[in-house]
N, C-alpha and C positions, 0 to 999 in steps of 0.2 A: 504493500500499499504506499502511495506516495504521501508525503506530508502536505499540508495546505500550501507551505511556502514553495515546495518543488512544483505543485499543480499550478500555482500562480505564475512561476517562472515559465513554466511550459507554455501556458496559454499566452503570456506576454510575448514569448518568442514566435508562436505561431501568428498572432496578429501582426506583429512587426514584419514577418515574412510575407503575409498576405498584402500588406501595404507596399512593401518593397517591390514585389512583383507587379502590383498594380501601376506603380510609378514608372517602372521600367517599361512596361507595355504602353503606358500613355505617352511616353517620349517617342514612340514610334509614329504618332499620330500628328497631323499638322496642328499648329497652335490653336486655330479656331475650334476644333473638335477637343483637343485637350482641355482648353479652358473651360468647356461646357461639361466636363466630366465632374460629378459631385466631389470626389476626394481631392481634385485639383482645384478647387474654388479658393483656397487659401484660408478658409474659415477653420478654426479648432474644432475638432470632433470629440465627442464622448462615445467610447466603445464600452458597452455593458457586457460583461461576461456572467451569465446567469446560470447558476448550477441548479438543475431540479433532477429529474430522471434522466434528462439530456443536458448537454451544454450548449446553451444559446449564446451566440455572439451577434450583437447588433450595434450598429453605428448610427448615431443621430447628431445633428446639430443643435438639438435641444438642450438647455441646461438641466442638469439633475440636481443642482443645488450643492451646498458645501457638504463635506463628509460628516457623518454623524456615527458615534458609537464605534462599533467594530468594523466599519467599512474600511476597506483598503483600495488605494488607487496608485496607478503607476503612469507616469508622464513619459511620453516618447514622441519622437519625430523621425521622418526620413523624406529627403527630396522635396521639402516644402509642405509635406503633410504632417500635421501636429495633432496629436490626440492624447486623451487621458483615458486610460483603461481602468474600469471599476467593476469590482467583484460583488456579485449579489448571491446569497443562498438563502434558505429559510430561516437562518439564525439572524442574518442581516435585515432580511425583508419577509416577515412572517407570512405575508399573503401568498408566497410561493408554495408553502406547504399545502394549500388548498388546491393546486392545479394537478389535475389528473392527465398523465401522458402515458397511460398504459396502452392507449390505442394509437399513439403517434405524437409528434411534437405539436404543443399548444401554442402556435405562434401569436394568435390574438390575444390569448390569455396572459401570456408573458408581457406583452406591450402594455396591456391594461394594468397589470400589477406594478409596472415601472411608472406608469403615468405618461408613457410616450405616445404621441400621436403621429410623428412622422419618422421615417427610418431610411437611411441610405443603403444599408444592406442588412439582411438577417438571414443568418444560416445556422445550422445545428451540427454539432458533432456528437452523434449518438454513442451510447455505452460501447466501449471498446474501439472507438474511432481512432484513426491514426492522426497525431497532432505534430507530424514531422514537417520539416521545412518543405519537403518535396510536395507533400499534399497542399500545403499552404500556397506554395508557388502557382500550382494549378489553379486554386481557388482565386487568388489574386489576378492572375492573368485572364481567367474566364470573366471575372467580374469587370475587368477594365474593358474588355472586347464587348460585353454586353451594354456597358454605360456608353462606350463610343458609338455603338450602333444606334443607340436611342438618340444621342446627340445628332448624329447625321441625319436621322429621320426627321427630327424637329427642324433642323436647318433647312431641308428640302421642303418641308410643309410650309415653313414660314415664307420661304422665297417665292412660293406660288400661290399663297392665300393672300393676295393683295388686298389691303383694306382691313384685314383681320390679323395683322401681325401681333397686336397687343394680346389678343386671345390665345395665339399660339404660344407666345411667351408665358402666359399664365399656366397654360397647360404644361409646358416644359417645367415650370417650377413645381407645379403639383406633382409631376412624375418624380422629380428629384426628391420631394419630400414624402413620397409614398401616398399620396391622397388620391385613392383610386376613384371614388365617386365624383370628385371635383373633375378628374380628367374626363371621365364620361360625360358630364354635363357641358364641359368646354368643347369637347369633340363635336357634340351635337349643335353647339352655338356656331362653330367654325364651317361645318358642313351640314346645314339643317335640312337638306332635302336628299341626302344620301341614305339609301336603306340599309347598305352594309353597315355604315358607321352607327345608325340608330340601333341596329340589331346588336351589334357588339357592345355598345354603351348600355343597352338595356338588359344585358345577360345578367343571370343571377348565379354567382356573384360576377361582376364585370371584371375582365382580365385586361390589364393595362397594355400588354403587348398587342392583344387583338384589337383593341381600340386604336392604338397608334398605327398598326398596319392597315387597318381599315381607312383611317383617315388619310394615310400616305397614299393608298391606292386611289382615293377619291380625287386626289390632285394629280394623278398620273403616275404614281410610283417613281422609283428612282431612275429606271433606264429608258422606259419606253416613250417618256414625255419629251416633247420638244417645245420650246416657246413659240409663240405666234411670230411670224416674220414681222420685222419693223417696216412699217408703211412710210413711204416718202411723203412729206408734207405736200398738200394740194397746191 
């Protein structure tokens, strides 16, 4: 059995490696895409390591307030990304003891127990999972690729949704913050007459990737769309 100190050290190393791989992958993208990626925003993050039946790791830009009682935090940074890693278990946060994860990770319940409404990422290391640097590098690289794809999609949508740029910017911000229902409402406002967008937005529960992809398709997708030719003045 590892001691609590050993476990905190292992988790801290895992999170550091996730962020290192994220930054390394982000540096392969053009500055405009890189700057739109949530971890590259320059804002200090809080990463909560929550120990229940599973180990939840979730990052947020929200404040969790000062440390209290037996709470432990580790400050770290890499490549311009700064974060504070904070550890929670049923001793620190008794509400966690009421969460039942026998049937699988309880993502929403964990966020509710922390009082977090928006997340940048949230993944789970189940019992017996590998917290190696190799696994963390895969997670960080995949996370960066996913975030860059989202950034490129929104940039394409914004470029084509003339007159609705402010709505697209709001939707992009809602995506970064993890506000799913806000994304659904904004997508319908951007493309009010598109049946596929309405269908994706009205799904129960709505899926952010499906909503964004439907909206992207409504403006022509990434490859098949070409702008109207510029007409010479009469």
